[in-house]
C-alpha positions in Angstrom: 28.9 -239.1 92.9 27.8 -240.5 96.3 24.4 -239.6 97.6 24.1 -239.6 101.5 21.2 -238.9 103.9 22.1 -236.9 106.9 21.6 -238.6 110.3 23.1 -236.0 112.7 23.4 -232.2 112.9 27.1 -232.6 113.3 27.4 -234.4 110.0 25.7 -231.4 108.4 27.9 -228.8 109.9 31.0 -230.6 108.7 29.7 -231.3 105.1 32.0 -229.6 102.4 30.3 -230.7 99.1 26.8 -230.2 97.8 24.1 -230.0 100.5 20.3 -230.2 99.9 17.7 -229.3 102.5 14.4 -231.0 102.0 11.4 -229.2 103.6 8.4 -230.4 101.9 5.6 -228.6 103.8 7.7 -225.5 104.7 10.5 -223.4 103.5 11.6 -225.6 100.6 8.2 -225.4 98.8 7.6 -221.7 99.8 11.0 -220.7 98.3 10.2 -222.6 95.1 7.0 -220.9 94.9 8.4 -217.3 95.5 11.2 -217.8 92.9 8.8 -219.4 90.4 6.5 -216.4 90.9 9.5 -214.3 89.4 10.7 -212.6 92.7 14.3 -211.4 92.4 14.9 -210.6 96.0 14.3 -213.4 98.4 16.0 -213.8 101.8 16.1 -216.5 104.3 16.4 -216.1 108.1 16.9 -218.9 110.7 15.5 -216.7 113.5 12.3 -214.9 113.5 13.5 -212.1 115.6 16.3 -211.3 113.2 13.8 -211.3 110.3 11.5 -209.0 112.4 14.4 -206.5 112.8 15.2 -206.6 109.1 11.5 -206.2 108.1 11.2 -203.1 110.5 13.7 -201.3 108.4 12.7 -202.7 105.1 8.9 -202.1 104.9 8.7 -203.2 101.3 9.4 -206.9 102.0 6.7 -209.5 102.2 7.2 -211.6 105.3 6.5 -215.4 105.6 6.8 -216.8 109.1 4.8 -219.2 111.3 5.9 -217.3 114.5 4.2 -214.3 115.9 5.9 -211.1 114.7 5.2 -207.4 115.3 5.4 -206.8 111.6 2.7 -207.8 109.0 3.3 -211.3 107.8 1.8 -214.4 106.3 2.3 -218.0 107.3 5.0 -220.1 105.8 2.8 -221.2 102.8 3.7 -222.1 99.1 0.1 -221.3 98.2 0.2 -217.8 99.5 3.6 -217.3 98.0 2.2 -218.3 94.5 -0.3 -215.4 94.8 2.2 -212.8 95.8 3.3 -209.8 93.7 6.3 -210.8 91.5 7.8 -207.4 92.0 8.0 -207.2 95.8 11.0 -208.5 97.7 10.3 -211.3 100.3 11.7 -213.0 103.3 11.0 -216.4 104.8 11.9 -217.0 108.5 12.0 -219.2 111.6 11.4 -222.7 110.1 13.3 -225.9 110.7 14.3 -225.7 107.0 15.9 -222.3 107.6 17.7 -223.5 110.6 19.1 -226.5 108.6 20.4 -224.2 105.9 22.2 -222.0 108.3 24.3 -225.0 109.6 25.7 -225.7 106.2 28.3 -222.8 105.9 31.0 -225.4 105.0 29.1 -226.8 102.0 30.3 -225.8 98.6 26.7 -225.4 97.4 23.4 -225.3 99.4 20.1 -226.1 97.6 16.5 -226.6 98.8 13.6 -228.4 97.6 11.1 -231.3 98.0 8.5 -233.1 95.9 7.4 -229.8 94.2 10.7 -229.4 92.4 11.7 -233.2 92.5 12.8 -233.8 88.9 14.5 -230.4 88.5 16.4 -231.0 91.7 17.5 -234.5 90.7 18.7 -233.1 87.4 20.6 -230.3 89.0 22.3 -232.8 91.4 23.2 -235.2 88.7 25.0 -232.4 86.9 27.1 -231.3 89.9 29.7 -234.0 89.9 30.2 -233.8 93.6 29.0 -235.9 96.5 25.6 -234.9 97.8 24.2 -234.8 101.3 20.4 -234.9 101.6 19.1 -233.3 104.8 15.5 -233.7 106.0 14.6 -230.4 107.8 12.9 -232.6 110.4 16.4 -233.2 111.8 16.2 -229.6 113.0 12.5 -229.6 113.9 9.6 -232.0 114.5 10.6 -235.6 114.2 7.1 -236.5 113.1 7.5 -234.5 109.9 7.7 -237.9 108.0 7.3 -236.2 104.5 10.9 -235.0 104.6 12.2 -238.4 105.3 10.1 -240.0 102.6 11.3 -237.2 100.1 15.0 -237.6 100.7 14.7 -241.4 100.4 12.8 -241.1 97.2 15.3 -238.5 95.9 18.3 -240.7 96.6 16.6 -243.7 95.0 15.6 -241.7 91.9 19.1 -240.3 91.4 20.4 -243.9 91.6 17.8 -244.9 89.0 15.6 -246.9 91.3 12.2 -246.4 92.8 9.3 -244.1 92.0 8.7 -240.9 93.9 4.9 -241.2 93.5 5.1 -244.3 95.8 6.5 -241.9 98.5 3.6 -239.5 98.1 1.1 -242.4 98.3 2.8 -243.5 101.5 2.5 -240.0 102.9 -1.2 -239.8 102.1 -1.7 -242.9 104.4 0.1 -241.3 107.4 -1.3 -239.6 110.5 0.8 -236.6 109.6 -1.3 -235.9 106.4 -4.6 -235.9 108.3 -3.1 -233.8 111.2 -1.8 -231.2 108.8 -5.2 -230.9 107.1 -7.1 -230.7 110.4 -4.8 -228.6 112.5 -2.5 -226.9 109.9 -2.9 -223.4 108.5 -6.1 -222.2 106.8 -4.3 -222.9 103.5 -3.3 -226.4 104.4 -5.3 -228.2 101.6 -3.9 -225.9 98.9 -0.4 -226.0 100.4 -0.6 -229.9 100.3 -1.6 -229.8 96.6 1.3 -227.6 95.6 3.9 -229.3 97.8 3.1 -232.8 96.6 2.6 -232.1 92.9 5.7 -233.7 91.4 7.8 -231.0 89.7 4.8 -228.6 89.8 7.3 -225.8 90.8 10.3 -226.8 88.6 12.9 -224.4 90.0 15.8 -225.1 92.4 16.5 -222.5 95.1 20.2 -222.0 95.9 21.2 -220.2 99.1 24.3 -218.0 99.4 25.3 -216.6 102.9 25.4 -212.9 103.3 27.8 -211.0 105.7 24.9 -210.4 108.1 24.2 -214.2 108.4 21.0 -214.5 106.5 20.6 -216.5 103.3 20.1 -215.0 99.9 18.0 -217.2 97.6 18.4 -217.4 93.9 17.8 -220.0 91.2 20.6 -222.6 91.1 23.3 -221.8 88.7 22.7 -218.0 88.9 24.6 -215.4 91.0 23.0 -214.2 94.2 21.9 -210.4 94.0 25.1 -208.6 95.1 23.0 -205.9 97.0 22.0 -208.4 99.7 25.3 -210.1 100.2 26.8 -207.2 102.3 25.4 -205.7 105.6 21.9 -204.2 105.4 23.1 -201.6 107.9 26.0 -200.6 105.7 25.6 -197.3 104.1 25.8 -197.4 100.3 29.0 -195.9 98.9 28.5 -192.6 97.0 29.1 -192.9 93.3 32.3 -191.4 92.0 31.8 -188.4 89.7 31.3 -189.3 86.1 34.6 -188.9 84.1 34.5 -185.7 82.0 33.9 -186.2 78.3 36.6 -185.0 75.9 34.3 -182.5 74.3 33.6 -180.9 77.7 37.3 -180.0 78.3 
């Protein structure tokens, strides 16, 4: 098994084996938190406007997005996701991590994660038996999101039985990015940091399958995506066929 780190968007688009999007302070950790919470219906949208249109016709969905929307929503936050109802469906939208995922339609398997599911993710990848492309979500967003680069390097080293992921976390704590996130990040910044950087604190691996509508359907790795979200959300449900008559009714 070869483990590579993506350098270009074109490389991601052409990748045909296992792909992993690492989004430490965004979608990756938020999805881990939602699935760990026990949610069965979790969707991923690359574009906030597409998510907004979906949420307008699906009022029961919790929405996590850092952009302004006309529908009620929270910021993209693993801490807020960890406090959500386990029974309500949720969607995450508009992040660089989501955009990275949507460029991986040629991949055989698409996974997400970060430090929060580090060991679970490494174990899942080791059991794949295929080549792996690690993709820092910063490739599709802010180049100063150094945490994604630190995590993919640590993950590659760990799979190859070298290095210690804790060293990468210590390195991040000494960066300007850490201070900036605390000072200028969301109101939950401190709690998001603690969840996102607790090694394997959320030991679940999100897998993303692509629906007919183009959004992602998230489910724990190794399980099937909920079939009800794989088709078109505008598609009318088919009427059930009449139940067959029982022999004693004839």
